[in-house]
N, C-alpha and C positions, 0 to 999 in steps of 0.2 A: 462603419468600422468593418474591418476584416474579421470573419468568424468561420472556423472550420465546422462544417455542418453535416449531420447525418441525414442523407437523402433517402436511402432505402438499403436493404440488405446488400452488402458488398460495395456500397457507394457512399463515400464522403466527398464533399466539395468545399472549396474556399469561396465564400460568398461575401457580398457587401450587405451588412445589416445595420439597422439603426442602433445607436448607443442605448443600452437598457435604461428604463426609467424606474425610479423607486416606486414600489407598489404597496408598501406597508410601512408603518412607522418604525419597524424593527429592521428594515432593509438597509444595506450599505452598497454603494457603487464603488468597485475597486478597479483601478487602472492596472492591468496585468503587466508586470515588468519581466516575469520569467515564468514559463510553464514547462510541462513535460508531457510525454505520451506514456500511458499505462497499458498493460496487457488487457485490462478491463475495457479500454477503448477498442481494442481489437475484437473482444468478445461482442461488443455492440455491432461493429462492422460485419462480423460473421453471422449475425442474427442469433447469437446465443443469449441475448438479454431481452426477453419478450416485453418487459416493461419500458424499454427504451422507446422514446417518442420520435418518429421521423420529423425532421425539421429543426430539432434542437441543435444548439451549438454544443459540441462535445468537449471533453476535457475537465478533469477534476484535480489535477496536480498543478498548483500555481502559487505564486506569491505576487504581491503588488503594493500599491499605494492607495490609501483611502482617498476618494474624490468627493463623495457626498454621503451624508448620513441621514437616516430617518429621524423623526422627531423624538422617538423613544429609545434611541441607541445611546448607551452610556459608557461602553468599554473602549471605544475608539473615536478618533476625530480626524478630520481631513488632514492629510499629510503623513499620517502614521504608516509605517511599513508593516505589513501583516502577512501571515500565512493564512491560507484558506483551507478549512477542514473539508474532507471528502463527504462527511456526514452533515446533514442538516438536522438540527434538533432544537426543540423548544426549551428544554431545561426544566419543565414543570410537570409533564405528564408522569404517569406511574413508572414507565420504563426509564425515562430520563433521570428520575429521582433515585433509581437503583443503579445508575451508571450504565444502563443498557441502551445507549443513545442510538444504536443502529436500528432499534425498533421503536423509535419515537412515534407517538400516535398522531402527530400533526400531519396534515395532508402532504406537506412537503418533506416529512421526516424520512430519515435514512439516506440512502444514496440517491440524491435528487440531481445535484449539479452534474451536468453533462450526460444525464441519463433521462430524467423526466422533465427537467427545466434546463435552461441554457447554462452551459458551463464556461470554462475559462480558456479554451484554445481560441482566443479572441483578444481584441484590444481592451475590452472592458467586460466585467461580469457583475451581475447583481447577486448579492449574497443575502438570502433570507435569514432571519434569526441571527443576525450578525454578532450579537453579544456572546453567543455560544460558538459561532462558526469561524470567528476571526481571532487570531492571537498576535499580539505585537511582537515584532522581531527585536531581540535585544540589541543594544548598541554594540557594534563590532562584529556582528554576525552578518555575513553576506547573503545575497539572494540565493546563490548556489548552495551555501551551507544549509539554508532553511527550506530549500525547494521541496523536499520530500516529507517534511514534517506532517503535513495534513493528510497523507495517504499511506504510502508504503512504509514509512518509518513509524507512523502511528500504528499500522498493522503489525509490524514486528514487535513493537513495544507491548501492544495488547496481547499478542500471542505469547510472548515470554511471561507476561504477568499472569495470565490465566493457566499457564502450564505448571505452576507450582514447582519451579526448579529449585533444587536444594544443593548445598555445597558438595555433597557426596555423589551427586548424580552424574551419570553418563547421558549426555543429551545428543540426540541424532536429529539433524536438520536435513530433510530431503529436498534438494533443489537449491541451486546457487545462482538463480536469477536475481533481479533487483530486490524483490520482496524477500527472497531467501537470504540475501546478504544483510538486509535490514533486520531480519529476524535473528540472524547470527550476531550482529552487533549488540542487539538488546539482550539476547540470551547470555552473552559473555559478561554483561553487567552483573548477572547473578552469581558469577564466579563458580560455575560447576567444576567438578573434578576433571571431566573430559568432555570435549565437544567434537563431534564428528559431522562432517558434511558429505552427503552423497550427491554426486553430480556426474553426468556422463559427457558433458561438453568439455573438450580439452581446453578451450579458451577460458571457460569459467573455472576449471580446475586450476589453471595457471594463475588466474586472478586471485583466488582464495589463498593459494600457497604463497604468492608474492606479498599480499597485504596482511595475512593473518597466519604467520608461520607456526603459531602454537596450536592451530586447529588441524585435526586429522582429516584427510580427504580421500574418498574412495569411490569407485564406480559401483553401479547397481549390482553387478554380478558378484562382487566380493564383499558387498555391504554387510550381509548378515554375519559372515565369519568374522569380519573386523569388529563389528559391534560386540559380538560375544566375547572376543578376545580382550576387549577394553572395558567390559562391564563386570560388575561384582556379583550380579544375580541372573546371568544368563540372557541378558538383553538390555536395551536402553531403558532407563528409568522414565525418560521423557522423549517422545518423538514429535517433531513438528513437520508436517507434510506440507510443503510449499510448492511442489512441482506441478501437481494437477493432472497427472496422467493415470491411465488405468493400472499400469504396473506399479506405479509409486504408491497408490492407495493401498494395494495389497502389501507392498514392501513395508509400509509404515507399521501395520499391526503385526506383521511377521517378526520384525526386528524389536518389538517391544517386549520387555519382560512381563511376567504375570503382575497384575495390579498396577501397571504403568498408566501414565496419561498419554493419550495420543491426540494431538491438537491438529485439526484439519484447517489450515490457513488457505489452501488453494481453492480456486473456483474452477469447477469441472465443466466441460462442454457437454457431458452426458451423464446419466445416472450411473452410480457405482453399486457394486454388489457387496453386501455385508454377509459373509458366509458364517453365520452363527454356529453351525455344527462344528466347523473347524476351529473356531475361536473358543468353544466351550471350555471353561476352566481357567482361561487366562484372566478373566475378571477385569477387563480393560475399561478405562474411563475415556470415552470419546468426547472431545470438545470441538464444536464446529461453528461456523457462521461468519457473518460480516463483522468487520472491526467496530468496536465501541471506541470511537476516536475522541476520547475526552481527556487525554494525557498530554496534549500538545504543549502546554506551558512547561511541564516538567521536561519534555523532550528538548524544548528550546533552551532550558537551563543547562541540560547535559551537553548540548552543542556548544553553548557559550563557555562552558568550563572545560571544553576539550575532551570530554568523555565519549562523544559520538562524532564521527566524521563520515558523511556519505558522499563527499565531493569526488572521491575516486570512481564512483559509479558513473559520473558524467563523462562519457567518452566522445560525444558528438554534440555540436552546437549549430543551430540553424535559426534564422529569423522566421517570423510567422509567414512571410511571403513564400518561404521554402518548405512549408510544413508537409506538402505531399512527398517531397524527397525524404524528409525526416521519417515519415511513415513507411516509405518503401524500405529504407535501411533497417528500421526498428522491427517491422513485421517479418522481414526475411532474414533477420539476424546477420546482416552483412557487416563486413569490415570490423569485426570484433565489438560490435555495439553492445553496450549494457543499458545505458539510459541516454536520452537526448535532452538537451535544454533548448527551449524555444524562446527566443527574445522577441521584443516588440518589433513590428514591421519596420523595415528600413526605407 
């Protein structure tokens, strides 16, 4: 089968590999029908993910059809259409029982697919702990509608959930990339008083204004003033930082009111400085980390009922044979790309 593979820093290649074998009674083999490229894949390519294993098949955003199931799998059967969770988790350890599945204690726990074990930019993928890692796609929901459920949409939903958004809140979302838009969609479900998106890309600003006209959009230079103008207490009640740049990290806490929640969704390429003397007295609550992706059934229900639609994010489509071109466009942000969809090879 064709599989896009991490060779070494700066180098991915499309290789021919054997179809994966089931290794455990809880494994499932999924035939990938649609996948995508995530910014985290670029972090691997750039050497920013030290735990990534050279030689693995990359990719963790995918949907597909169950081909084979292990003897102890109970939640899916061959022929089922499924989303694949970015997180691998056992469901039984201390952290999983608390809902903190990103820190699952299993050796394959956390972000494993496409990082430490073979992922889904391939024709087939083996999914460990499949009873937790797969969710059946409801009737009437297309592959494109479900494509982002297991990663960036799960991330947005988790971020909105842990941010404690209330109806009277002013919510600031920094970054209108794919994860930022998913965070926006999920934050809007909480029906806060005001939602502001900070973004410097003109193309992304236009996208937000076209699709979400009730949302205020501002550039970084004017962000603090606009937030204060539309806030009841001198700053945003909740800030979700999804951009991942040095200046956006600082902007996040500067725009927050005292005693606000600042949720760091972004993955940074280098350490950030937390200037505690400057922050003293703001009494901020920071929430950070990788997504606890255990809300996928609820997200699929929201998609099926028409409350979430991420299909406008898909701006480009390629087959797996063309994945190098897909990466070139996505990595360099060419041609107005937001997300790409990668179909089975032709």
